N, C-alpha and C positions, 0 to 999 in steps of 0.2 A: 370392533365394537360388539359384535354378536358374542364373541368369546367372553368378553368382559361382562356382558349382561348375564350370560349363563353362569359364570363364576359367582356373581353377586347373588343370583337366584339360589344356587346351591348353598352358598354361605348362609343365606337367610333360612333355608330349609333346615340346615344343621342346627342353627341357633334355636329355631322353633322346636325341633325335636328334643334338644337338650333341656329346654324350658319345660316341656311337657312330661319328660321322663323323670319321675321323682318317687319318693316314698309316699304311698297312699295309705291313709289310716282313717278309721271311722269306728264309731260305737256300733255294736250289733246287739239287738235285743233278741232274746230267746227264752225258752222256758224249761224248767224241770218240774214236770207235773203242772201244778197250778202256780208255782212260784216264778215270777218274772225276774229274769237275770239280764245283766247288761255287760257284755264283754267288749273286747277291743281287737279289731283286725288291722294288720299292717302288712304291706308287701311292696316290692319294688316293681313299678309298672314298666321299667325298661327291660325286664326279663319276661319273655313270652312263654306261655305254656305252663305245665305243671312243674313243681319243684318240691324238694324236701320241705317238711313243715315242722314247726315247733309250737307246742302248747306251753304257755307261761302261766304259772300259778302264783298268785300274789302273796304278800306278807300279811301280817295280822290286822292291819288297818284297812284291808280290802284293796280292790283294784284302784291304783292311783297313778299319778304322773310318772312315778318311778318305773312301774312295769311298762307303761306306754313308751318310755324312753328306751328301755331294754328291748321292747318289741321293734322299735325303729332300728336299733343297732343290729338286731338279728335280721331284719328285712334287708338291711344294707349288705349283709353277708349272703343274701340270695335266698333266704327262707320265707315261706309263707307262714305268718305268725298270728296266733289267736291267744289273747289273754282271757282266761276263764274268770268268771265271777262266781265265787262260792257263796257269798252272803246274800245276794239279791240286789236288784236295782235300787240305787239310792242309799243302800246300807253301807256306810263308810265311817266306821268309828273314828273319832277324832282324839280320844284320850287313851292313854295306856290302860286305864281301868276298863273302859268299854271295849277296847280291842282285845284285851285279855279274856273278857267274858265271851265275846263273840268267837274268838279262836277256840276257846275251851269247849264251846258248844259242839263244835265239829270234831275236835280231838277226842271228846268223850262219846261221840257217836260216829265211829269210823264208817259205818254203813252209809249214813247220810253223806258224809264227806266224800266217800268214793262215788256215790250216786251223782253228786254235783260235778266231780271231776270227769266222770264218764259223759255227762251231758255236754260239757265243754268240748271234750274230745270228739263227740259226735258232730258238733258244728264244724270243727276243723277238718275232720275226715270228709264231710259233705261239701266242702268248698271246692269250687272248680279248679283252683290253682294247686291243690294239694296232691302230691304224689303219695298215695295212700300206702305204698310199700316202704316209704321212708319218712316216718314220723318220730319225733323225739319230744321230750318235755323237760322244762327247767322250772325250778321254784326257789323262792327265797324265804327263809325262816319258816313261818307257818306253811308257806308254799313248798319249802324244801321237804317238810314232812309229807306234804300232799303228793309230790311226785313219787315218793317211795310207796305211799298207799295206792297210787295209781298202778304201779308195777305189781304190788302185792295182790291187787285185784285181778291180775292176769290180763291187763290191757295189752292190746296188740300194737305196741310201740317198740321201736328198735332200741331206744335208750332213754334213760332219765338222768338228770343232773340236779342234785340237791346242793344249794348254796346255804351254808350255816343253818341247816334244818335240823329239827329234832329227829333223832335216829331210832327212838324206841317205838314199839308197837305192842298193843295188848294181844296180838295174834301172830307171833313170830312164825308159827307153822304155815301161815299163808305165803311165806316166801317160796314155797314149792310151786306157787302159781306164776312166779315171775318168768316172763319171756324176754324181758328187756335186759340189756346190759346196764349196769349201774355205776355212776360216778358220784361220790359224796365229797364235796369240798367243805372242809371243816376247819374252824379256828382252833388251833391247838390249845389255846388258853380260854376257850369258851366255857364260862361257869354254868351256862344253861344246858350244856351237853357234857356232863362229866365223864371221866374215863370209864366208869362202869357201864355207862350207856353206849359208849363207843365200842367197848369190848363185847357187849351184848349184840350190837349190830354186826360186828365182824363174825361172831359165832352164828348168827342167823343166816348170813350170806354163805358162809362155809357149809353149814349143815344142809342148805338147799342147793348147793353146787351152782350158785349164781356166778356169772361173769361180772365181777365187781372190782371197783377201785375206791380207795379212800385216801384222799390227800389232806394232810394236816398242815396248816400254815402257821409257822412260828410267830409268836408275838401278836397273834390275831385273836380277837374275842368274838362275841356274837355280833351279827350285822356288819361284818367286815366289808361287804360290798355296797353298803348303803351310804351314799354321799352325804346324807343329812344326819347321820348318827353321831357327829362330833368326833373327837379324837382322844377321848379320855378312857383308856382301857379299864380304869378303876371302876367305871360305871357298869362294866360287864358287857356293854354293847358299844362299839365304836367303829368308825370307818378306818380301813387300813389299805392305803393305795396299792402297796406291793401285792398284798393278798388278793385284792380286787382284780388287778391286772393279770396276775398269775392264774387265778382261777378261771377268768374269762378265756385265757389262752388254752387252758386245760380243756375247757368245754369245746372250744373250736377244734382242737385236735381230736377229741372224743367223737364229735359229730362227723368230722372228716373221715374218721375210720369206719364208723358204723354205717354211714350213708353211702360208702363206696362199694359196699358188698351187696 
């Protein structure tokens, strides 16, 4: 009877632990100067202590449920994750016109864009769960451009992954500042990032002797990882399941490599 009681108690303890061990996520308010920003923090509380960390940079409509889902996916892989807010708390454009204007503001002011990126990185670095020797960053579309700007700014991160991001920069000479390894996941048929822009990026990376990779996914256009983008390539932006899954696996392999050293 005592043994049976002990087994029941142990069983209940295990059930209770399993129920409490889960992905934790919450909004985090912070500032860049006088501008109030609101990011998103996610981690797996079943993992104890510090762990490699990933900064996520949002697409052109601002921090959304999409990035929060990606943060959860990364947290399940064992990373401490922070989604940066470039635009400001409550600024979430809902139309392509407004999103284009807001993204354009930062693409036309790379100094401000980099400042907002570094503000988010500071939050991630300062978190108690972050292994500051092992930080990476990923970004989508506008955010894909962002992670490259983060690297060009000389940020102390091990690697950055751009998913269907713009590859051009007004200051290619800044590539000399890059400390991170670079992975660009590109839709081979993306009309928003034409071959000349891809060639310019490749030259920029070579000239600066960066450790870089560019993977082009056939039959994929812009936004190929975005589940809400539809499936009509003729529109120039569409979801592509194969490219989405392949690029995610490429990211996992990339992080496994850079965080093991």
